[in-house]
C-alpha positions as CSV (number, residue, x, y, z in Angstrom):
1,M,-78.9,75.0,43.7
2,H,-82.2,76.7,43.4
3,A,-83.8,73.7,41.8
4,K,-82.5,71.5,44.7
5,L,-83.9,73.8,47.4
6,R,-87.3,74.1,45.9
7,P,-88.8,70.8,47.0
8,E,-87.5,71.4,50.6
9,W,-89.1,74.8,50.8
10,F,-92.4,73.5,49.4
11,K,-92.5,70.8,52.1
12,L,-91.5,73.4,54.7
13,S,-94.5,75.6,53.6
14,V,-96.9,72.7,54.1
15,V,-95.4,71.8,57.5
16,L,-95.5,75.4,58.8
17,A,-99.0,76.1,57.6
18,G,-100.3,72.7,58.7
19,G,-98.6,73.0,62.1
20,S,-100.1,76.5,62.6
21,L,-103.6,74.9,62.5
22,T,-103.0,73.5,66.0
23,T,-103.0,77.2,67.1
24,M,-106.0,78.0,64.9
25,S,-108.1,75.2,66.6
26,G,-108.4,77.3,69.7
27,G,-107.7,80.8,68.4
28,V,-110.5,81.3,66.0
29,I,-113.3,80.3,68.4
30,A,-111.9,82.2,71.4
31,P,-113.4,85.6,70.4
32,V,-116.9,84.1,69.6
33,L,-117.1,81.8,72.6
34,P,-119.3,84.1,74.6
35,D,-121.8,84.2,71.7
36,V,-121.7,80.4,71.4
37,M,-122.5,80.1,75.1
38,A,-125.3,82.6,74.9
39,Q,-127.0,81.2,71.8
40,L,-126.7,77.6,72.7
41,E,-127.5,78.3,76.4
42,I,-124.3,76.8,77.7
43,D,-123.1,77.4,81.3
44,V,-120.0,79.5,81.7
45,A,-118.0,76.8,83.4
46,L,-118.9,74.3,80.6
47,G,-118.2,76.9,77.9
48,G,-114.6,77.2,79.1
49,V,-114.2,73.5,78.5
50,L,-115.1,74.0,74.8
51,G,-112.1,76.3,74.3
52,S,-109.5,73.9,75.8
53,F,-111.0,70.4,75.3
54,H,-109.0,69.9,72.0
55,C,-105.8,70.3,74.0
56,L,-106.7,67.2,76.0
57,T,-107.5,65.0,73.0
58,L,-104.4,66.3,71.2
59,A,-102.3,65.3,74.2
60,L,-103.8,61.9,74.4
61,F,-103.6,60.9,70.7
62,S,-100.4,62.6,69.5
63,P,-98.1,59.8,70.8
64,L,-100.1,57.1,69.0
65,L,-100.2,59.2,65.8
66,G,-96.5,59.8,66.2
67,L,-96.0,56.1,66.2
68,L,-98.0,55.8,63.0
69,A,-95.9,58.6,61.5
70,D,-92.7,56.7,62.3
71,R,-94.1,53.4,61.0
72,F,-95.6,54.6,57.7
73,G,-94.0,58.0,57.2
74,P,-95.0,61.5,58.4
75,S,-96.7,62.5,55.1
76,R,-99.1,59.6,55.3
77,V,-100.3,61.0,58.6
78,L,-100.1,64.6,57.6
79,I,-102.5,64.5,54.7
80,P,-105.4,62.6,56.4
81,S,-104.9,64.8,59.5
82,L,-105.4,67.9,57.3
83,L,-108.5,66.5,55.8
84,F,-110.0,65.5,59.1
85,Y,-109.1,68.9,60.6
86,G,-111.1,70.6,57.9
87,V,-114.1,68.2,58.3
88,F,-114.3,68.4,62.1
89,G,-113.3,72.1,62.3
90,V,-116.1,73.2,59.9
91,A,-118.6,70.8,61.5
92,G,-118.6,72.8,64.7
93,A,-120.5,75.5,62.9
94,W,-123.5,73.2,62.5
95,M,-123.7,71.9,66.1
96,T,-126.7,72.8,68.1
97,G,-125.8,71.9,71.7
98,F,-122.9,71.5,74.1
99,W,-122.3,67.8,73.8
100,S,-122.3,67.7,70.0
101,L,-120.0,70.7,69.9
102,L,-117.7,69.1,72.5
103,A,-117.5,66.0,70.4
104,T,-116.4,67.9,67.3
105,R,-113.9,69.8,69.4
106,G,-112.5,66.5,70.7
107,L,-112.2,65.0,67.2
108,L,-110.6,68.3,66.0
109,G,-108.0,67.8,68.8
110,V,-107.3,64.3,67.5
111,A,-106.6,65.7,64.0
112,C,-104.4,68.4,65.6
113,G,-102.4,65.5,67.3
114,G,-101.8,64.0,63.8
115,L,-100.7,67.4,62.5
116,A,-98.3,68.0,65.4
117,A,-96.8,64.5,65.1
118,S,-96.4,64.5,61.3
119,C,-95.2,68.1,61.0
120,L,-92.6,67.7,63.7
121,G,-91.7,64.4,62.2
122,V,-91.0,66.0,58.9
123,L,-88.8,68.7,60.4
124,G,-87.0,66.1,62.6
125,R,-86.1,64.1,59.5
126,M,-85.3,66.9,57.1
127,Y,-82.9,68.8,59.4
128,E,-80.1,68.1,61.8
129,G,-77.9,70.0,64.2
130,E,-77.9,73.8,64.0
131,A,-80.2,73.7,60.9
132,R,-82.9,71.9,63.0
133,T,-82.5,74.5,65.9
134,R,-83.0,77.3,63.4
135,I,-86.0,75.6,61.7
136,L,-87.6,74.8,65.1
137,G,-87.2,78.5,66.0
138,V,-88.9,79.5,62.8
139,A,-91.7,77.1,63.5
140,T,-92.1,78.5,67.0
141,A,-92.2,82.0,65.6
142,V,-94.9,81.0,63.1
143,L,-97.0,79.4,65.8
144,T,-96.6,82.5,68.0
145,L,-97.6,84.9,65.2
146,T,-100.6,82.9,64.1
147,G,-101.6,82.9,67.8
148,I,-102.2,86.6,67.2
149,V,-103.6,86.5,63.7
150,Y,-106.1,83.7,64.1
151,P,-108.0,85.2,67.0
152,L,-108.3,88.4,65.0
153,L,-109.6,86.6,62.0
154,G,-112.0,84.7,64.2
155,G,-113.3,87.9,65.7
156,V,-113.8,89.5,62.3
157,A,-115.5,86.4,60.8
158,G,-117.7,85.8,63.8
159,N,-118.8,89.4,64.2
160,E,-121.9,88.8,62.1
161,N,-122.5,85.2,63.3
162,W,-120.4,83.0,65.5
163,R,-120.7,80.1,63.1
164,Y,-118.7,81.9,60.5
165,A,-115.6,81.7,62.7
166,F,-115.7,77.9,62.4
167,Y,-115.8,78.1,58.6
168,L,-112.2,79.5,58.8
169,N,-111.1,75.9,59.6
170,G,-111.9,75.0,56.0
171,I,-108.5,76.4,55.0
172,A,-107.3,72.9,55.8
173,F,-109.0,71.6,52.7
174,S,-106.8,73.8,50.5
175,L,-103.7,72.7,52.5
176,T,-104.7,69.1,51.9
177,I,-104.5,69.6,48.1
178,W,-101.2,71.4,48.5
179,A,-99.8,68.7,50.6
180,I,-100.8,66.0,48.1
181,Y,-99.1,67.9,45.4
182,V,-95.9,68.5,47.4
183,F,-95.5,65.1,48.9
184,G,-97.2,63.0,46.3
185,K,-96.1,59.4,46.7
186,K,-92.8,60.4,48.3
187,V,-92.9,59.3,51.9
188,L,-90.3,60.3,54.6
189,S,-89.9,56.8,55.9
190,P,-87.3,55.5,58.4
191,K,-83.8,54.9,57.0
192,S,-83.8,51.4,58.5
193,Q,-86.4,49.0,59.7
194,A,-86.2,48.3,63.4
195,S,-86.1,44.7,64.5
196,R,-88.1,45.5,67.6
197,P,-91.6,47.1,67.5
198,L,-91.5,50.9,67.6
199,G,-94.0,51.0,70.5
200,G,-91.6,49.0,72.7
201,Q,-88.6,51.2,71.7
202,L,-90.7,54.4,72.4
203,F,-91.7,53.1,75.8
204,D,-88.1,52.4,76.8
205,L,-87.0,55.8,75.5
206,L,-89.7,57.6,77.4
207,L,-88.7,55.9,80.6
208,R,-85.1,57.2,80.4
209,P,-84.5,59.8,83.1
210,R,-83.2,62.4,80.6
211,T,-86.4,62.1,78.4
212,M,-88.7,62.2,81.4
213,R,-87.0,65.3,82.7
214,L,-87.3,67.0,79.3
215,L,-91.0,66.2,79.0
216,L,-91.8,67.3,82.6
217,T,-89.9,70.5,81.9
218,M,-92.0,71.1,78.8
219,G,-95.2,70.6,80.8
220,L,-94.2,72.9,83.6
221,S,-93.1,75.6,81.1
222,S,-96.5,75.3,79.4
223,I,-98.3,75.7,82.7
224,A,-96.4,78.9,83.4
225,M,-96.8,80.3,79.9
226,Y,-100.5,79.8,79.9
227,A,-100.8,81.6,83.2
228,V,-99.9,84.8,81.4
229,V,-102.5,84.1,78.6
230,I,-105.3,83.3,81.1
231,Y,-104.7,85.4,84.2
232,A,-102.7,88.5,83.0
233,P,-105.8,90.0,81.2
234,I,-107.9,89.4,84.3
235,Y,-105.3,91.0,86.6
236,L,-104.7,94.0,84.4
237,D,-108.4,94.6,84.0
238,R,-108.9,94.6,87.8
239,V,-105.8,96.6,88.8
240,L,-105.1,98.9,85.8
241,G,-108.6,98.9,84.3
242,L,-107.3,98.0,80.9
243,S,-109.8,97.6,78.1
244,P,-110.0,94.3,76.1
245,S,-108.1,96.0,73.2
246,L,-105.3,97.1,75.5
247,N,-105.1,93.6,77.0
248,G,-104.9,92.3,73.5
249,L,-101.9,94.5,72.9
250,V,-100.2,93.1,76.0
251,L,-100.7,89.6,74.9
252,A,-99.5,90.6,71.4
253,A,-96.3,92.0,72.9
254,R,-95.7,88.6,74.6
255,A,-96.3,86.8,71.3
256,L,-94.1,89.2,69.2
257,G,-91.2,88.9,71.7
258,A,-91.4,85.1,71.5
259,A,-91.7,85.1,67.7
260,A,-88.7,87.5,67.2
261,I,-86.3,85.6,69.4
262,S,-87.4,82.2,68.2
263,A,-86.9,83.1,64.6
264,F,-83.8,85.3,64.8
265,G,-82.2,85.1,68.2
266,A,-82.4,81.5,69.6
267,K,-79.8,79.9,67.3
268,P,-77.2,82.8,67.4
269,L,-77.5,83.1,71.2
270,A,-77.2,79.3,71.6
271,K,-74.1,79.3,69.4
272,L,-72.6,82.3,71.3
273,I,-73.2,81.2,74.9
274,G,-74.1,77.6,74.6
275,L,-77.4,75.8,74.5
276,D,-77.5,75.3,78.3
277,R,-76.9,78.9,79.1
278,S,-79.4,80.3,76.5
279,T,-82.1,78.0,77.8
280,A,-81.3,78.9,81.4
281,L,-81.5,82.6,80.4
282,G,-84.9,82.0,79.0
283,F,-86.2,80.4,82.2
284,G,-84.7,83.2,84.2
285,L,-86.5,85.9,82.0
286,M,-89.8,84.0,82.3
287,A,-89.5,83.7,86.1
288,V,-88.5,87.3,86.7
289,T,-91.3,88.8,84.6
290,L,-93.9,86.5,86.1
291,A,-92.9,87.6,89.6
292,S,-92.9,91.2,88.5
293,I,-96.4,91.4,87.2
294,P,-98.0,92.1,90.6
295,W,-95.7,95.1,91.0
296,I,-96.4,96.8,87.7
297,D,-98.7,99.8,87.9
298,D,-98.8,101.2,84.4
299,F,-99.6,100.1,80.8
300,W,-96.2,100.5,79.3
301,G,-94.6,98.6,82.1
302,T,-96.9,95.6,81.3
303,I,-95.9,95.9,77.6
304,V,-92.2,95.7,78.5
305,A,-92.7,92.8,80.9
306,A,-94.9,90.9,78.4
307,T,-92.3,91.3,75.7
308,I,-89.4,90.1,78.0
309,F,-91.5,87.1,79.1
310,G,-92.1,86.3,75.4
311,V,-88.4,86.5,74.7
312,G,-87.8,84.0,77.6
313,F,-90.4,81.6,76.4
314,G,-89.1,81.9,72.8
315,L,-85.7,80.9,74.0
316,V,-86.9,77.9,76.0
317,L,-89.3,76.2,73.7
318,P,-87.2,75.6,70.5
319,N,-84.2,74.5,72.7
320,L,-86.4,72.0,74.5
321,Y,-87.7,70.5,71.3
322,N,-84.2,70.4,69.9
323,A,-82.9,68.6,73.0
324,L,-85.8,66.1,72.7
325,A,-84.9,65.5,69.1
326,N,-81.3,64.9,70.1
327,V,-82.2,62.1,72.4
328,S,-84.4,60.4,69.8
329,P,-83.2,57.9,67.3
330,F,-84.1,58.7,63.7
331,E,-86.9,56.1,63.5
332,L,-88.6,57.5,66.6
333,K,-88.3,61.3,66.0
334,S,-92.0,61.7,65.1
335,S,-93.2,59.8,68.1
336,V,-91.0,61.5,70.7
337,L,-91.6,65.0,69.4
338,A,-95.3,64.2,69.3
339,V,-95.2,63.1,72.9
340,G,-93.5,66.4,73.7
341,T,-96.2,68.4,71.9
342,G,-98.8,66.3,73.8
343,V,-97.2,67.1,77.1
344,S,-97.1,70.9,76.2
345,F,-100.8,70.9,75.3
346,L,-101.6,68.9,78.4
347,G,-99.8,71.6,80.4
348,Q,-102.0,74.3,78.8
349,F,-105.1,72.3,79.6
350,A,-104.0,71.7,83.2
351,S,-102.8,75.3,83.8
352,P,-106.2,76.8,84.7
353,I,-107.0,73.7,86.8
354,I,-103.9,73.8,88.8
355,L,-103.6,77.6,89.1
356,G,-107.3,77.9,89.6
357,V,-106.9,76.0,92.9
358,V,-104.3,78.5,93.9
359,L,-106.5,81.4,92.9
360,D,-109.5,79.9,94.9
361,R,-107.3,79.7,98.0
362,S,-105.4,83.0,97.7
363,S,-105.2,85.8,95.1
364,L,-104.1,86.6,91.6
365,E,-100.8,87.9,92.8
366,I,-100.0,84.5,94.4
367,V,-101.0,82.8,91.0
368,F,-98.2,84.7,89.3
369,Y,-95.7,83.9,92.1
370,T,-96.7,80.3,91.8
371,A,-96.1,80.3,88.1
372,A,-92.7,81.9,88.7
373,V,-91.8,79.1,91.1
374,L,-92.9,76.5,88.6
375,T,-90.6,78.1,86.0
376,V,-87.6,78.0,88.4
377,S,-88.5,74.4,89.3
378,A,-88.5,73.5,85.6
379,S,-85.1,75.0,85.2
380,F,-83.6,73.2,88.2
381,L,-85.2,69.9,87.0
382,L,-83.6,70.3,83.6
383,F,-80.1,71.3,84.6
384,A,-79.4,69.5,87.9
385,P,-77.2,67.6,88.0
386,V,-76.4,67.5,84.2
387,G,-77.1,69.8,81.4
388,I,-79.6,69.9,78.5
389,R,-77.3,68.1,76.0
390,S,-76.6,65.1,78.1
C-alpha cells in the first residue's frame, strides 16, 4: 500500500508547492513595494498597480491555459509554467523602471495562470467526491498559510535591498526539476477524446446558469475577502492606532482561521450538516464579521473577528471549487477550475477599484458594510432558488 501511495503524494507535493507560487507572486514584493517606488521614482498610484497587475493577467490567461491543460494534459502545462515563473519572477529584480517592471509582473501573472490551471487540473483528475473536498481544503490551507509566510520571507530578503525579494521567485527552478522527476513522461490526459472541440464545450458549460452563478459567487466572495486585506489595516490604524506589526497579527489570525477550517473542518462539517448548510454558514460568518468591524474598539476583539472571518472564508472557498468541479465533465476540469481561479483573482484585482469608489464617496465604515452586503448577495445568488449541488 505504501508503494502505491508514494507516486500520488509526490505529485501532490508538486501541485501544492507549485500552486502556492500564485500566492508568492504578490506576497514577496508587498513588503518591499515602498522601497521599489522610492528607488525607481514611481508614483504611489502606479506603484499599487505593480502589486496587483499579475492578478489581472492571471485572470485573463488562466482559461486559455486551462484548455491547453485539458487538451495536452495538466503536467505539460505545469512544468513550462514553473520554468516561466522562475524566469519572469527573478527578472523583476533587474528592471529599472515602471513599464519594464510592469511587463515582468504581467508575464509572471500569465505563468501563475498556467500554474493555477494545471495544479487544479491535476487535483480534479486525481480525486473525486469526499476525497476531492478534503484535498481542496488542504490546498486552500496551504495557500492561506503561504500567504503569511511569503510576505515575511520577502520582508527579510528585501531588508538589505528590495531586489533580493524578487530572487525568492527562483524557487520555481527547483520545483521545475522536481516536477520533471515526478511526472516524467506520464501525462494526466483525458480518459476519452471529445468529438467536439474543447473550446466549444467549455463555452457552452460556462453559459449554463448554474456555472455562471458559481463563478459570480466566487468573484463576489473574493471582493469581500480582499476588503479585509486592504482596508482592515487602514481602519485599525486610524481608529485603534495599531502598529504595522499588530496589523500583521490581525491578518495572520484571519489566515490561520481559514487554513485551520479548510484543512481540518470543511469536510467533516459538510458531511455533518450538508454542503449547502456549511457553505451558507461560511457566508454568514463572513458577513457578520465584516459588518462588526466598525463596532470593534479593542485589539483582541479584532483578533477574534478576523479569525471568525477566516473560518467563514475557509468554509466557502473549498466548497465553491468542489461545486465547480462537480458540474464539470472530466475532460474539462482543468479549464473550468482555471476559469474559477481567474474569476477569483479578478475579484481581488477589482476589490480596491469597486470599494475605492465607495470609500471616495463615504467612509471606511461604509466600505465594510458594503462588503458584508456583497457577501450576503453572493449567498442568495448561490442558493436561490436551488442549492449548491444542483
